[in-house]
C-alpha positions as CSV (number, residue, x, y, z in Angstrom):
1,X,-16.4,-15.8,-11.3
2,X,-13.5,-13.4,-11.0
3,X,-11.5,-12.1,-13.9
4,X,-8.0,-10.9,-12.7
5,X,-5.7,-8.8,-14.9
6,X,-2.0,-8.7,-14.4
7,X,0.0,-6.3,-16.6
8,X,3.1,-8.1,-18.0
9,X,6.3,-7.3,-19.8
10,X,8.8,-10.0,-20.7
11,X,6.8,-12.6,-18.8
12,X,6.8,-10.7,-15.5
13,X,4.6,-8.2,-13.7
14,X,5.2,-4.8,-15.4
15,X,6.6,-2.1,-13.0
16,X,4.3,0.7,-14.1
17,X,0.7,0.1,-15.3
18,X,1.2,3.1,-17.7
19,X,4.1,1.4,-19.4
20,X,2.3,-1.8,-20.2
21,X,0.3,-3.0,-23.2
22,X,-0.1,-6.7,-22.4
23,X,-2.2,-8.3,-19.7
24,X,-2.5,-11.8,-18.5
25,X,-6.1,-12.4,-17.7
26,X,-7.1,-15.2,-15.4
27,X,-10.7,-16.4,-15.0
28,X,-11.1,-17.9,-11.5
29,X,-14.1,-19.7,-10.2
30,X,-14.3,-21.4,-6.7
31,X,-10.6,-20.8,-6.2
32,X,-9.5,-22.6,-9.4
33,X,-8.2,-21.1,-12.6
34,X,-10.7,-21.9,-15.4
35,X,-9.0,-20.0,-18.2
36,X,-6.0,-17.7,-18.9
37,X,-5.2,-15.6,-21.9
38,X,-2.8,-12.8,-22.9
39,X,-4.6,-9.6,-24.1
40,X,-3.2,-6.5,-25.8
41,X,-4.7,-3.2,-24.9
42,X,-4.4,-2.0,-28.5
43,X,-2.8,1.4,-27.9
44,X,-5.1,2.5,-25.1
45,X,-4.0,5.5,-23.1
46,X,-3.5,4.8,-19.4
47,X,-6.7,6.8,-18.5
48,X,-8.7,4.5,-20.9
49,X,-7.5,1.2,-19.2
50,X,-10.0,1.1,-16.4
51,X,-13.0,1.5,-18.7
52,X,-11.5,-1.0,-21.2
53,X,-11.0,-3.5,-18.4
54,X,-14.5,-2.9,-17.1
55,X,-15.9,-3.7,-20.5
56,X,-14.0,-7.0,-20.5
57,X,-15.5,-7.9,-17.1
58,X,-12.3,-7.6,-15.2
59,X,-13.0,-7.7,-11.4
60,X,-9.5,-7.4,-10.1
61,X,-6.2,-5.8,-11.3
62,X,-2.8,-6.6,-9.7
63,X,-0.1,-4.0,-10.2
64,X,3.2,-2.9,-8.8
65,X,2.9,0.9,-9.3
66,X,0.1,3.1,-10.5
67,X,-0.9,6.8,-10.3
68,X,-3.4,8.1,-7.7
69,X,-5.6,9.2,-10.6
70,X,-5.8,5.7,-12.1
71,X,-6.6,4.3,-8.6
72,X,-9.6,6.6,-8.4
73,X,-10.8,5.5,-11.9
74,X,-10.6,1.8,-11.0
75,X,-12.4,2.6,-7.7
76,X,-15.2,4.5,-9.5
77,X,-15.7,1.4,-11.8
78,X,-15.7,-0.9,-8.7
79,X,-12.7,-2.9,-9.9
80,X,-10.5,-4.1,-7.1
81,X,-6.9,-2.9,-7.4
82,X,-4.0,-4.7,-5.6
83,X,-1.1,-2.2,-5.5
84,X,2.5,-2.6,-4.5
85,X,2.7,-6.3,-5.4
86,X,6.3,-7.5,-5.9
87,X,7.4,-8.2,-9.4
88,X,7.2,-11.9,-10.2
89,X,5.6,-14.1,-12.9
90,X,1.9,-13.9,-13.4
91,X,1.6,-17.5,-12.5
92,X,3.4,-17.0,-9.1
93,X,1.3,-13.9,-8.4
94,X,-2.0,-15.6,-9.2
95,X,-1.0,-18.5,-7.0
96,X,-0.4,-16.1,-4.1
97,X,-3.7,-14.4,-4.8
98,X,-5.6,-17.8,-4.8
99,X,-3.9,-18.8,-1.5
100,X,-4.8,-15.5,0.2
101,X,-1.1,-14.7,0.5
102,X,-0.8,-11.7,-1.9
103,X,0.9,-8.8,0.1
104,X,1.5,-5.2,-0.8
105,X,4.9,-3.5,-0.3
106,X,4.2,-0.7,2.2
107,X,7.1,1.3,0.7
108,X,5.5,1.4,-2.7
109,X,2.1,2.3,-1.2
110,X,3.7,5.2,0.7
111,X,5.5,6.4,-2.4
112,X,2.2,6.4,-4.4
113,X,0.5,8.4,-1.6
114,X,3.4,10.9,-1.5
115,X,3.9,11.3,-5.2
116,X,1.6,11.4,-8.2
117,X,3.4,8.8,-10.4
């Protein structure tokens, strides 16, 4: 089973992981959504998010923008990070994920590589 976290604000993918406190969590098994819930990170600092998500059993995180430092923390904890995903509703994003059609925006990836957001 996979547990996929999508940071949300106003019902849409949050632009920056560091500016988000709510996460739509989808539990997926055999390509089907088994459960979904909205969780609050309870005032966690951005650097604490990877460990918090690891403790929740999160296997994948889908984001628009994130800092290089946070990418490294997720990688260290073996949590897959999908970066540069276009802002959309969590339901639309998870559908693209399940269909194998989730695509990163190369412009966002290049900005992250050039800058330390």
